[in-house]
Backbone as CSV, one residue per row, in Angstrom:
resi,resn,N_x,N_y,N_z,CA_x,CA_y,CA_z,C_x,C_y,C_z
1,UNK,0.850,-1.189,0.000,0.000,0.000,0.000,0.894,1.251,0.000
2,UNK,0.730,2.104,-1.003,1.592,3.279,-1.133,1.166,4.377,-0.171
3,UNK,2.142,5.156,0.262,1.863,6.259,1.180,1.104,7.369,0.459
4,UNK,0.237,8.042,1.187,-0.525,9.149,0.617,0.396,10.355,0.462
5,UNK,0.384,10.926,-0.736,1.239,12.099,-0.994,0.672,13.314,-0.262
6,UNK,1.530,13.976,0.505,1.135,15.201,1.194,1.701,16.386,0.434
7,UNK,0.823,17.175,-0.134,1.260,18.313,-0.932,1.501,19.529,-0.036
8,UNK,2.473,20.364,-0.392,2.660,21.612,0.354,1.379,22.446,0.312
9,UNK,0.991,22.956,1.481,-0.244,23.730,1.582,0.061,25.223,1.542
10,UNK,-0.624,25.934,0.642,-0.462,27.376,0.500,-1.729,28.056,0.996
11,UNK,-1.601,28.864,2.040,-2.721,29.653,2.547,-2.698,31.027,1.879
12,UNK,-3.816,31.401,1.268,-3.956,32.719,0.651,-5.011,33.493,1.424
13,UNK,-4.606,34.586,2.044,-5.559,35.421,2.787,-6.147,36.481,1.866
14,UNK,-7.220,37.109,2.330,-7.871,38.127,1.504,-8.463,37.533,0.252
15,UNK,-9.134,36.399,0.394,-9.538,35.581,-0.759,-10.541,36.248,-1.686
16,UNK,-11.194,37.325,-1.235,-12.183,37.993,-2.102,-11.572,39.109,-2.949
17,UNK,-10.293,39.380,-2.756,-9.654,40.480,-3.463,-9.191,40.118,-4.866
18,UNK,-8.649,41.116,-5.564,-8.222,40.946,-6.954,-7.108,39.909,-7.090
19,UNK,-6.055,40.072,-6.290,-4.895,39.192,-6.429,-5.223,37.762,-6.032
20,UNK,-5.925,37.596,-4.923,-6.299,36.247,-4.496,-7.194,35.580,-5.535
21,UNK,-8.067,36.363,-6.146,-8.948,35.812,-7.193,-8.140,35.322,-8.384
22,UNK,-7.083,36.051,-8.729,-6.219,35.613,-9.832,-5.424,34.368,-9.436
23,UNK,-5.033,34.281,-8.167,-4.358,33.074,-7.702,-5.289,31.866,-7.755
24,UNK,-6.570,32.088,-7.478,-7.560,31.006,-7.600,-7.622,30.481,-9.023
25,UNK,-7.575,31.391,-9.985,-7.620,31.002,-11.396,-6.409,30.139,-11.753
26,UNK,-5.256,30.485,-11.196,-4.022,29.793,-11.561,-3.758,28.535,-10.736
27,UNK,-4.434,28.413,-9.611,-4.182,27.273,-8.710,-4.288,25.913,-9.405
28,UNK,-5.303,25.678,-10.253,-5.397,24.360,-10.903,-4.204,24.021,-11.794
29,UNK,-3.452,25.038,-12.212,-2.260,24.787,-13.026,-1.061,24.354,-12.188
30,UNK,-1.257,24.294,-10.878,-0.171,23.909,-9.959,-0.657,22.773,-9.048
31,UNK,-0.906,21.609,-9.647,-1.457,20.486,-8.869,-0.505,19.941,-7.820
32,UNK,0.762,20.381,-7.868,1.738,19.915,-6.863,1.521,20.586,-5.514
33,UNK,0.638,21.591,-5.490,0.329,22.303,-4.252,-1.141,22.156,-3.882
34,UNK,-1.404,22.279,-2.589,-2.768,22.388,-2.088,-2.977,23.857,-1.737
35,UNK,-4.101,24.425,-2.150,-4.376,25.831,-1.866,-5.556,25.957,-0.901
36,UNK,-5.436,26.919,-0.001,-6.511,27.223,0.927,-6.745,28.735,0.884
37,UNK,-7.901,29.133,0.360,-8.232,30.550,0.218,-9.208,30.944,1.319
38,UNK,-8.802,31.927,2.139,-9.645,32.324,3.261,-9.856,33.834,3.300
39,UNK,-11.085,34.235,3.605,-11.416,35.643,3.815,-11.383,35.927,5.309
40,UNK,-11.547,37.197,5.667,-11.466,37.580,7.082,-12.550,36.910,7.915
41,UNK,-13.665,36.554,7.260,-14.747,35.863,7.990,-14.317,34.468,8.425
42,UNK,-13.362,33.882,7.687,-12.905,32.525,7.983,-11.672,32.487,8.881
43,UNK,-10.867,33.574,8.818,-9.658,33.630,9.620,-9.339,35.084,9.937
44,UNK,-9.441,35.432,11.216,-9.185,36.805,11.650,-7.684,36.978,11.866
45,UNK,-6.990,37.510,10.864,-5.535,37.611,10.959,-5.073,38.687,11.946
46,UNK,-6.019,39.509,12.408,-5.676,40.491,13.444,-5.808,39.905,14.851
47,UNK,-6.190,38.622,14.930,-6.386,37.935,16.203,-5.267,36.898,16.393
48,UNK,-4.309,37.210,17.251,-3.143,36.338,17.438,-3.537,34.937,17.879
49,UNK,-4.465,34.876,18.824,-4.873,33.565,19.358,-5.515,32.710,18.277
50,UNK,-6.386,33.335,17.470,-7.041,32.600,16.387,-6.009,32.089,15.380
51,UNK,-5.003,32.907,15.100,-3.961,32.497,14.163,-3.183,31.294,14.686
52,UNK,-2.808,31.332,15.957,-2.045,30.220,16.538,-2.863,28.931,16.520
53,UNK,-4.120,29.027,16.866,-4.983,27.840,16.841,-5.089,27.273,15.435
54,UNK,-5.213,28.168,14.455,-5.342,27.734,13.057,-4.065,27.050,12.584
55,UNK,-2.911,27.632,12.906,-1.644,27.053,12.456,-1.335,25.742,13.180
56,UNK,-1.820,25.599,14.394,-1.631,24.334,15.119,-2.393,23.203,14.432
57,UNK,-3.558,23.529,13.899,-4.418,22.507,13.273,-4.050,22.225,11.827
58,UNK,-3.398,23.193,11.162,-3.115,23.055,9.733,-1.619,23.211,9.480
59,UNK,-1.069,22.260,8.767,0.371,22.287,8.471,0.572,23.102,7.194
60,UNK,0.836,24.398,7.365,0.912,25.324,6.228,2.369,25.608,5.876
61,UNK,2.702,25.418,4.600,4.079,25.664,4.155,4.293,27.110,3.694
62,UNK,3.241,27.695,3.108,3.359,29.053,2.564,2.128,29.873,2.920
63,UNK,2.350,31.142,3.246,1.256,32.099,3.378,1.484,33.210,2.358
64,UNK,0.480,33.455,1.528,0.505,34.594,0.612,-0.527,35.583,1.142
65,UNK,-0.059,36.668,1.722,-0.976,37.605,2.369,-1.479,38.654,1.377
66,UNK,-2.679,38.409,0.880,-3.339,39.349,-0.037,-4.340,40.233,0.695
67,UNK,-4.509,40.003,1.985,-5.455,40.806,2.762,-4.888,42.205,2.949
68,UNK,-5.731,43.216,2.734,-5.257,44.598,2.877,-6.431,45.554,2.988
69,UNK,-6.177,46.654,3.662,-7.108,47.789,3.687,-6.637,48.702,2.562
70,UNK,-7.418,48.801,1.478,-6.951,49.496,0.276,-7.716,50.776,-0.043
71,UNK,-8.639,51.173,0.820,-9.405,52.405,0.578,-8.528,53.600,0.979
72,UNK,-7.768,54.108,0.020,-6.732,55.098,0.299,-7.301,56.363,0.945
73,UNK,-8.383,56.894,0.402,-8.963,58.116,0.971,-9.641,57.851,2.310
74,UNK,-10.351,56.751,2.394,-11.063,56.412,3.628,-10.085,56.215,4.796
75,UNK,-8.874,55.743,4.474,-7.867,55.495,5.507,-7.481,56.767,6.251
76,UNK,-7.612,57.919,5.603,-7.264,59.184,6.247,-8.110,59.429,7.498
77,UNK,-9.342,58.906,7.496,-10.242,59.092,8.633,-10.429,57.817,9.451
78,UNK,-10.159,56.685,8.821,-10.322,55.388,9.486,-8.937,54.787,9.747
79,UNK,-8.092,55.592,10.378,-6.690,55.235,10.582,-6.524,53.931,11.365
80,UNK,-7.325,53.760,12.385,-7.207,52.568,13.239,-7.388,51.286,12.441
81,UNK,-8.419,51.256,11.603,-8.677,50.051,10.794,-7.555,49.806,9.791
82,UNK,-7.062,50.887,9.172,-5.984,50.745,8.187,-4.747,50.128,8.826
83,UNK,-4.363,50.614,10.007,-3.168,50.093,10.665,-3.405,48.695,11.236
84,UNK,-4.624,48.409,11.659,-4.937,47.076,12.185,-4.729,46.009,11.115
85,UNK,-5.227,46.282,9.907,-5.153,45.293,8.820,-3.805,45.319,8.117
86,UNK,-3.314,46.527,7.809,-2.094,46.655,7.010,-0.811,46.554,7.819
87,UNK,-0.908,46.694,9.145,0.292,46.661,9.981,0.239,45.549,11.018
88,UNK,-0.674,45.691,11.984,-0.726,44.740,13.101,-0.936,43.301,12.623
89,UNK,-1.902,43.120,11.731,-2.209,41.770,11.245,-1.026,41.176,10.479
90,UNK,-0.294,42.024,9.768,0.881,41.562,9.020,1.958,41.075,9.987
91,UNK,2.175,41.832,11.058,3.126,41.412,12.079,2.720,40.092,12.721
92,UNK,1.425,39.954,12.982,0.913,38.698,13.551,1.219,37.510,12.635
93,UNK,0.905,37.683,11.346,1.130,36.600,10.381,2.607,36.246,10.263
94,UNK,3.434,37.284,10.195,4.872,37.044,10.069,5.408,36.270,11.270
95,UNK,4.951,36.653,12.469,5.415,35.999,13.692,4.989,34.540,13.750
96,UNK,3.723,34.287,13.422,3.232,32.911,13.496,3.887,32.058,12.408
97,UNK,4.183,32.653,11.256,4.875,31.917,10.199,6.284,31.514,10.658
98,UNK,6.961,32.420,11.327,8.300,32.095,11.832,8.229,30.961,12.851
99,UNK,7.242,31.039,13.728,7.094,30.026,14.784,6.861,28.633,14.202
100,UNK,6.094,28.578,13.086,5.728,27.271,12.526,6.549,26.896,11.288
101,UNK,7.586,27.677,10.997,8.449,27.349,9.865,7.779,27.524,8.519
102,UNK,6.869,28.461,8.445,6.101,28.723,7.227,6.704,29.911,6.468
103,UNK,6.793,29.790,5.156,7.288,30.898,4.338,6.210,31.972,4.218
104,UNK,6.578,33.208,4.516,5.618,34.314,4.517,5.873,35.248,3.336
105,UNK,4.857,35.399,2.494,4.919,36.298,1.334,3.861,37.377,1.519
106,UNK,4.293,38.619,1.512,3.396,39.744,1.791,3.422,40.744,0.643
107,UNK,2.252,41.292,0.326,2.127,42.245,-0.780,2.049,43.666,-0.234
108,UNK,2.969,44.519,-0.707,2.982,45.912,-0.281,2.743,46.827,-1.486
109,UNK,3.149,48.079,-1.385,2.688,49.084,-2.339,3.755,50.113,-2.696
110,UNK,3.571,50.735,-3.855,4.412,51.861,-4.270,4.177,53.089,-3.394
111,UNK,3.081,53.104,-2.654,2.750,54.281,-1.834,3.628,54.422,-0.597
112,UNK,4.594,53.505,-0.426,5.560,53.697,0.664,6.591,54.764,0.284
113,UNK,6.653,55.112,-1.005,7.559,56.165,-1.477,6.819,57.503,-1.506
114,UNK,7.568,58.606,-1.469,6.911,59.920,-1.459,6.660,60.483,-2.850
115,UNK,7.268,59.880,-3.884,6.998,60.305,-5.245,7.675,61.591,-5.667
116,UNK,8.680,62.009,-4.929,9.341,63.287,-5.223,10.533,63.146,-6.169
117,UNK,11.010,61.926,-6.363,12.200,61.715,-7.191,11.798,61.046,-8.499
118,UNK,11.977,61.745,-9.601,11.453,61.275,-10.880,12.430,60.358,-11.615
119,UNK,12.718,59.246,-10.975,13.461,58.159,-11.604,12.977,56.855,-10.980
120,UNK,13.004,55.755,-11.742,12.448,54.493,-11.219,12.988,54.153,-9.836
121,UNK,12.065,53.754,-8.960,12.379,53.561,-7.546,12.868,52.146,-7.261
122,UNK,14.036,52.072,-6.649,14.617,50.785,-6.269,14.145,50.394,-4.868
123,UNK,14.288,49.111,-4.579,13.898,48.589,-3.270,14.677,49.249,-2.142
124,UNK,15.884,49.705,-2.447,16.762,50.292,-1.431,16.580,51.804,-1.288
125,UNK,15.756,52.408,-2.138,15.548,53.855,-2.057,14.793,54.223,-0.781
126,UNK,14.990,55.461,-0.346,14.344,55.927,0.887,12.826,55.882,0.757
127,UNK,12.170,55.517,1.845,10.707,55.483,1.878,10.207,56.600,2.790
128,UNK,9.111,57.211,2.380,8.524,58.301,3.165,7.109,58.546,2.664
129,UNK,6.149,57.750,3.123,4.779,57.849,2.618,4.168,59.232,2.848
130,UNK,3.211,59.583,1.992,2.550,60.888,2.119,1.065,60.744,2.437
131,UNK,0.634,59.528,2.787,-0.746,59.343,3.237,-0.815,58.206,4.261
132,UNK,-1.937,58.106,4.932,-2.111,57.102,5.993,-1.991,55.689,5.452
133,UNK,-2.589,55.456,4.301,-2.505,54.132,3.684,-1.042,53.725,3.488
134,UNK,-0.248,54.624,2.919,1.163,54.332,2.706,1.910,54.063,3.995
135,UNK,1.625,54.863,5.028,2.275,54.649,6.325,1.876,53.300,6.923
136,UNK,0.601,52.931,6.777,0.146,51.653,7.339,0.816,50.472,6.630
137,UNK,1.009,50.597,5.318,1.667,49.526,4.568,3.162,49.465,4.899
138,UNK,3.791,50.623,5.069,5.206,50.638,5.437,5.409,50.014,6.816
139,UNK,4.530,50.347,7.750,4.614,49.756,9.086,4.437,48.247,9.009
140,UNK,3.579,47.797,8.103,3.396,46.360,7.898,4.665,45.689,7.409
141,UNK,5.353,46.337,6.484,6.637,45.812,6.008,7.629,45.692,7.165
142,UNK,7.708,46.777,7.941,8.670,46.806,9.047,8.377,45.723,10.079
143,UNK,7.100,45.545,10.402,6.728,44.517,11.380,6.999,43.117,10.839
144,UNK,6.738,42.919,9.554,6.983,41.611,8.946,8.460,41.237,9.060
145,UNK,9.329,42.171,8.706,10.760,41.881,8.728,11.310,41.801,10.151
146,UNK,10.690,42.544,11.074,11.105,42.467,12.476,10.703,41.126,13.090
147,UNK,9.458,40.723,12.851,8.951,39.477,13.426,9.502,38.239,12.717
148,UNK,9.819,38.413,11.440,10.269,37.274,10.635,11.207,37.780,9.543
149,UNK,12.519,37.846,9.816,13.480,38.391,8.850,13.494,37.661,7.505
150,UNK,12.924,36.450,7.456,12.879,35.700,6.201,11.635,36.017,5.368
151,UNK,10.868,37.006,5.792,9.670,37.391,5.034,10.053,37.863,3.631
152,UNK,9.177,37.572,2.675,9.323,38.053,1.302,8.246,39.105,1.069
153,UNK,8.671,40.317,0.737,7.739,41.432,0.537,7.807,41.875,-0.912
154,UNK,6.650,41.963,-1.559,6.589,42.403,-2.952,5.821,43.724,-3.012
155,UNK,6.514,44.782,-3.398,5.854,46.080,-3.606,5.330,46.139,-5.035
156,UNK,4.086,46.539,-5.166,3.500,46.620,-6.494,2.707,47.921,-6.624
157,UNK,2.142,48.167,-7.809,1.515,49.467,-8.043,0.344,49.375,-9.019
158,UNK,-0.618,50.247,-8.841,-1.737,50.445,-9.778,-2.353,49.108,-10.214
159,UNK,-2.706,48.287,-9.239,-3.177,46.926,-9.528,-4.602,46.935,-10.083
160,UNK,-4.819,46.122,-11.106,-6.160,45.968,-11.686,-6.364,44.508,-12.077
161,UNK,-7.604,44.156,-12.343,-7.956,42.769,-12.645,-9.361,42.740,-13.221
162,UNK,-9.743,41.602,-13.755,-11.140,41.435,-14.166,-12.024,41.170,-12.951
163,UNK,-11.387,40.967,-11.802,-12.110,40.753,-10.546,-12.083,42.026,-9.699
164,UNK,-13.065,42.169,-8.824,-13.045,43.239,-7.837,-13.251,44.624,-8.417
165,UNK,-12.941,45.618,-7.605,-13.081,47.016,-8.008,-11.706,47.606,-8.270
166,UNK,-11.555,48.291,-9.376,-10.268,48.864,-9.737,-10.451,49.938,-10.803
167,UNK,-9.368,50.594,-11.161,-9.410,51.711,-12.107,-9.970,51.289,-13.462
168,UNK,-9.552,50.143,-13.961,-10.005,49.694,-15.281,-11.520,49.523,-15.306
169,UNK,-12.061,48.848,-14.312,-13.505,48.607,-14.283,-14.282,49.904,-14.036
170,UNK,-13.698,50.803,-13.257,-14.335,52.104,-13.054,-14.419,52.869,-14.371
171,UNK,-13.330,52.874,-15.133,-13.323,53.563,-16.429,-14.356,52.957,-17.369
172,UNK,-14.429,51.654,-17.432,-15.385,50.994,-18.321,-16.817,51.378,-17.968
173,UNK,-17.083,51.492,-16.675,-18.424,51.897,-16.236,-18.707,53.351,-16.612
174,UNK,-17.728,54.222,-16.386,-17.917,55.642,-16.700,-18.066,55.878,-18.199
175,UNK,-17.363,55.100,-19.011,-17.478,55.254,-20.462,-18.915,55.021,-20.929
176,UNK,-19.604,54.126,-20.229,-21.006,53.843,-20.586,-21.944,54.936,-20.104
177,UNK,-21.603,55.532,-18.965,-22.537,56.449,-18.299,-22.340,57.914,-18.656
178,UNK,-21.140,58.281,-19.089,-20.847,59.710,-19.271,-20.241,60.001,-20.645
179,UNK,-20.561,61.154,-21.231,-19.967,61.525,-22.514,-18.524,62.010,-22.371
180,UNK,-18.180,62.496,-21.181,-16.824,62.992,-20.936,-16.470,62.823,-19.465
181,UNK,-15.191,62.588,-19.193,-14.729,62.447,-17.813,-13.383,63.158,-17.652
182,UNK,-13.062,63.517,-16.430,-11.774,64.123,-16.103,-10.877,63.087,-15.444
183,UNK,-9.633,62.989,-15.925,-8.694,62.027,-15.352,-7.337,62.715,-15.166
184,UNK,-6.715,62.456,-14.032,-5.452,63.105,-13.660,-4.312,62.735,-14.622
185,UNK,-3.558,63.751,-14.999,-2.481,63.532,-15.978,-1.082,63.845,-15.455
186,UNK,-0.946,64.121,-14.155,0.382,64.468,-13.639,0.865,63.529,-12.532
187,UNK,0.285,62.327,-12.478,0.788,61.272,-11.604,1.281,60.135,-12.494
188,UNK,2.546,59.752,-12.307,3.177,58.744,-13.158,3.402,57.450,-12.387
189,UNK,3.107,56.337,-13.048,3.290,55.051,-12.399,3.254,53.910,-13.394
190,UNK,3.121,52.703,-12.874,3.133,51.491,-13.695,1.906,50.639,-13.360
191,UNK,0.977,50.474,-14.291,-0.142,49.565,-14.048,0.363,48.136,-13.851
192,UNK,-0.313,47.393,-13.000,0.053,45.997,-12.751,-1.184,45.114,-12.891
193,UNK,-1.131,44.199,-13.831,-2.208,43.228,-13.997,-2.050,42.162,-12.919
194,UNK,-3.057,42.001,-12.083,-2.963,41.082,-10.943,-2.647,39.654,-11.372
195,UNK,-3.080,39.268,-12.566,-2.781,37.916,-13.053,-1.287,37.733,-13.274
196,UNK,-0.611,38.778,-13.774,0.838,38.705,-13.962,1.556,38.634,-12.622
197,UNK,1.076,39.412,-11.661,1.659,39.386,-10.321,1.467,38.011,-9.678
198,UNK,0.294,37.422,-9.855,0.025,36.085,-9.304,1.009,35.056,-9.868
199,UNK,1.284,35.159,-11.157,2.232,34.250,-11.805,3.612,34.350,-11.163
200,UNK,4.043,35.574,-10.891,5.362,35.801,-10.300,5.414,35.287,-8.860
201,UNK,4.361,35.499,-8.107,4.327,34.995,-6.731,4.469,33.471,-6.717
202,UNK,3.750,32.806,-7.605,3.823,31.345,-7.655,5.185,30.877,-8.159
203,UNK,5.848,31.704,-8.939,7.214,31.377,-9.362,8.160,31.408,-8.154
204,UNK,7.963,32.384,-7.271,8.739,32.421,-6.028,8.519,31.136,-5.231
205,UNK,7.264,30.709,-5.138,6.938,29.498,-4.377,7.619,28.279,-5.000
206,UNK,7.545,28.176,-6.325,8.163,27.041,-7.018,9.683,27.034,-6.812
207,UNK,10.305,28.199,-6.899,11.750,28.295,-6.685,12.107,27.879,-5.257
208,UNK,11.282,28.298,-4.312,11.513,27.951,-2.915,11.427,26.444,-2.715
209,UNK,10.445,25.826,-3.363,10.275,24.372,-3.260,11.475,23.625,-3.826
210,UNK,12.114,24.221,-4.836,13.263,23.558,-5.462,14.574,23.870,-4.749
211,UNK,14.460,24.581,-3.611,15.644,24.803,-2.794,16.276,26.170,-2.913
212,UNK,15.566,27.126,-3.511,16.086,28.496,-3.631,15.155,29.444,-2.893
213,UNK,15.297,29.570,-1.581,14.414,30.458,-0.832,14.720,31.931,-1.106
214,UNK,13.705,32.754,-1.060,13.862,34.188,-1.262,13.347,34.922,-0.030
215,UNK,13.935,36.079,0.229,13.437,36.923,1.312,13.820,38.362,1.008
216,UNK,13.258,39.288,1.800,13.539,40.699,1.572,12.487,41.348,0.691
217,UNK,12.821,42.505,0.145,11.858,43.317,-0.599,12.148,43.274,-2.095
218,UNK,11.086,43.089,-2.878,11.168,43.094,-4.336,10.079,44.002,-4.905
219,UNK,10.412,44.714,-5.968,9.413,45.500,-6.696,8.878,44.692,-7.866
220,UNK,7.560,44.786,-8.096,6.990,44.171,-9.300,5.854,45.031,-9.846
221,UNK,5.936,45.310,-11.134,4.847,45.948,-11.873,5.064,45.591,-13.329
222,UNK,4.084,45.870,-14.174,4.279,45.630,-15.598,5.254,46.654,-16.177
223,UNK,5.822,46.327,-17.333,6.773,47.224,-17.984,6.057,48.459,-18.525
224,UNK,6.759,49.572,-18.513,6.219,50.785,-19.106,5.744,51.785,-18.066
225,UNK,5.808,53.046,-18.436,5.404,54.145,-17.552,4.238,54.879,-18.197
226,UNK,3.268,55.281,-17.389,2.130,56.015,-17.922,1.555,56.944,-16.859
227,UNK,0.558,57.702,-17.244,-0.217,58.518,-16.305,-1.617,57.936,-16.226
228,UNK,-2.396,58.395,-15.248,-3.767,57.898,-15.134,-4.588,58.243,-16.386
229,UNK,-4.383,59.439,-16.930,-5.165,59.829,-18.113,-4.763,59.008,-19.340
230,UNK,-3.465,58.733,-19.508,-3.040,57.888,-20.629,-3.491,56.446,-20.436
231,UNK,-3.508,55.998,-19.198,-4.045,54.666,-18.868,-5.516,54.610,-19.281
232,UNK,-6.266,55.637,-18.929,-7.684,55.703,-19.287,-7.877,55.735,-20.800
233,UNK,-7.026,56.471,-21.494,-7.117,56.545,-22.950,-6.864,55.192,-23.594
234,UNK,-5.927,54.425,-23.037,-5.649,53.090,-23.576,-6.864,52.182,-23.403
235,UNK,-7.517,52.285,-22.259,-8.740,51.493,-22.014,-9.826,51.910,-23.005
236,UNK,-9.979,53.213,-23.190,-10.999,53.746,-24.108,-10.775,53.242,-25.535
237,UNK,-9.531,53.267,-25.981,-9.213,52.822,-27.337,-9.486,51.331,-27.512
238,UNK,-9.156,50.552,-26.500,-9.369,49.104,-26.597,-10.850,48.750,-26.619
239,UNK,-11.674,49.606,-26.023,-13.126,49.359,-26.006,-13.860,50.154,-27.093
240,UNK,-13.108,50.901,-27.899,-13.706,51.739,-28.956,-14.791,52.655,-28.407
241,UNK,-14.525,53.229,-27.263,-15.495,54.135,-26.634,-15.368,55.545,-27.217
242,UNK,-16.472,56.255,-27.243,-16.487,57.648,-27.715,-16.384,58.648,-26.571
243,UNK,-16.241,58.147,-25.367,-16.145,59.038,-24.210,-14.902,59.931,-24.334
244,UNK,-15.066,61.186,-24.030,-13.958,62.134,-24.083,-13.250,62.150,-22.732
245,UNK,-11.915,62.054,-22.777,-11.129,62.080,-21.543,-10.394,63.409,-21.466
246,UNK,-10.740,64.191,-20.460,-10.103,65.487,-20.254,-8.985,65.337,-19.227
247,UNK,-7.722,65.545,-19.621,-6.627,65.463,-18.649,-6.642,66.656,-17.706
248,UNK,-6.512,66.373,-16.408,-6.518,67.448,-15.410,-5.369,67.244,-14.424
249,UNK,-5.050,68.287,-13.680,-3.966,68.211,-12.700,-4.475,67.666,-11.364
250,UNK,-3.564,67.140,-10.567,-3.915,66.690,-9.216,-4.452,67.848,-8.388
251,UNK,-3.904,69.028,-8.646,-4.304,70.221,-7.913,-5.782,70.543,-8.111
252,UNK,-6.290,70.226,-9.286,-7.691,70.556,-9.584,-8.652,69.421,-9.216
253,UNK,-8.100,68.306,-8.720,-8.955,67.185,-8.302,-8.542,66.791,-6.878
254,UNK,-9.146,67.429,-5.921,-8.769,67.236,-4.517,-9.315,65.911,-3.963
255,UNK,-8.452,65.203,-3.261,-8.850,63.979,-2.573,-8.391,64.072,-1.125
256,UNK,-8.993,63.274,-0.256,-8.600,63.286,1.156,-7.129,62.923,1.329
257,UNK,-6.691,61.925,0.568,-5.306,61.464,0.679,-4.474,61.985,-0.489
258,UNK,-3.283,62.456,-0.198,-2.349,62.834,-1.257,-1.807,61.575,-1.924
259,UNK,-1.502,61.686,-3.218,-0.911,60.577,-3.965,0.484,60.956,-4.434
260,UNK,1.395,59.977,-4.526,2.722,60.272,-5.070,2.612,60.736,-6.521
261,UNK,3.365,61.747,-6.888,3.329,62.219,-8.271,4.125,61.297,-9.189
262,UNK,5.044,60.526,-8.608,5.864,59.606,-9.408,6.164,58.374,-8.564
263,UNK,5.593,57.248,-8.951,5.848,56.018,-8.187,6.170,54.858,-9.125
264,UNK,6.989,55.155,-10.124,7.444,54.133,-11.069,8.436,53.208,-10.364
265,UNK,8.182,51.916,-10.413,9.026,50.950,-9.717,10.105,50.373,-10.623
266,UNK,11.309,50.311,-10.116,12.416,49.650,-10.803,12.312,48.150,-10.526
267,UNK,12.239,47.341,-11.569,12.008,45.900,-11.395,13.228,45.052,-11.782
268,UNK,14.396,45.669,-11.885,15.582,44.917,-12.292,15.889,43.757,-11.342
269,UNK,15.707,43.980,-10.053,16.056,42.951,-9.067,15.237,41.675,-9.273
270,UNK,13.925,41.834,-9.402,13.072,40.648,-9.526,13.290,39.954,-10.869
271,UNK,13.548,40.732,-11.916,13.800,40.140,-13.233,15.098,39.348,-13.224
272,UNK,16.125,39.896,-12.595,17.421,39.219,-12.562,17.406,37.972,-11.690
273,UNK,16.779,38.067,-10.516,16.849,36.943,-9.576,15.881,35.808,-9.930
274,UNK,14.766,36.139,-10.574,13.841,35.091,-11.008,14.065,34.676,-12.462
275,UNK,14.943,35.433,-13.148,15.214,35.166,-14.573,13.931,35.212,-15.391
276,UNK,13.204,36.319,-15.249,11.929,36.472,-15.945,11.944,37.742,-16.794
277,UNK,11.059,37.756,-17.785,10.744,38.994,-18.485,9.350,39.399,-18.040
278,UNK,9.089,40.693,-18.015,7.803,41.199,-17.531,7.014,41.777,-18.702
279,UNK,5.748,41.411,-18.849,4.950,41.912,-19.976,4.753,43.430,-19.915
280,UNK,4.680,44.046,-21.097,4.374,45.471,-21.182,2.925,45.691,-20.764
281,UNK,2.647,46.810,-20.110,1.342,47.011,-19.485,0.182,47.000,-20.476
282,UNK,0.382,47.506,-21.678,-0.737,47.553,-22.630,-1.168,46.158,-23.078
283,UNK,-0.196,45.265,-23.257,-0.532,43.889,-23.635,-1.333,43.184,-22.554
284,UNK,-0.925,43.398,-21.304,-1.658,42.785,-20.192,-3.033,43.410,-20.030
285,UNK,-3.113,44.709,-20.243,-4.413,45.393,-20.158,-5.394,44.815,-21.167
286,UNK,-4.910,44.558,-22.362,-5.782,44.004,-23.404,-6.319,42.641,-22.994
287,UNK,-5.453,41.807,-22.417,-5.891,40.487,-21.934,-6.980,40.624,-20.884
288,UNK,-6.775,41.558,-19.968,-7.739,41.753,-18.884,-9.080,42.218,-19.420
289,UNK,-9.049,43.207,-20.293,-10.294,43.775,-20.824,-11.129,42.729,-21.562
290,UNK,-10.446,41.802,-22.216,-11.163,40.749,-22.925,-11.935,39.822,-21.979
291,UNK,-11.545,39.812,-20.716,-12.201,38.954,-19.727,-13.361,39.655,-19.005
292,UNK,-13.467,40.957,-19.200,-14.509,41.726,-18.502,-15.750,41.819,-19.414
293,UNK,-16.907,41.364,-18.950,-18.116,41.416,-19.776,-18.440,42.852,-20.202
294,UNK,-18.879,43.004,-21.426,-19.223,44.348,-21.934,-20.493,44.864,-21.284
């Protein structure tokens, strides 16, 4: 009688979000792993005791933390919740992963930078967030590395997907409802298709399984630099919409939270260490749009 094969178990938190949803799509392509997708209703990652009980009962090899408080403007007034989810809970997960020998992968953001230096941002560049959301994510990074120095942190930017709520889906909705819209043209960054990011995360897991563990901070986004208004124009062209896009300045569109004017991520480190090429953002955008019902 042959022994039952025990597959490495990957816990994905924040299961209702964009990135976790893309990981769900890709999970069947990785039958060598067992995946467990949990939302906050199933596992309260801000509760240390609940986490310890869960890890005692389940032999988890990897945690991919997709759980996050992402309402950037709302965070300015709901500071406690932002720090609870983006900081405290991250520290809890990192600590419990270290205790149980579990690899911890955490997703962070370009908003940890202040956006004042107009050249692609390296992982080693100074961080200085300009909003509560950014500070909460930076604190999460710091707690992760303090509680578990072997944590793997991936900073990403302008994430979109055919799942959840994001800039692409907002634009598609507005194109149907309005003849013209205003979109900011003086903030520069890199759109990231969540499906591409999911692929890279699973590549880290596969490399780790083959004996090449990774830790520390890595930047990941799609290739190419754009503005929000040019991003919107690309979406409009791909959908053949007649909606007029009026480029406007950040100064003329006030929000509760300030945004970095330049948060382009340098991805040389992740490309070199994983030996990967990264798709250009327009190609990935086209793939995504084809998956979104008209």
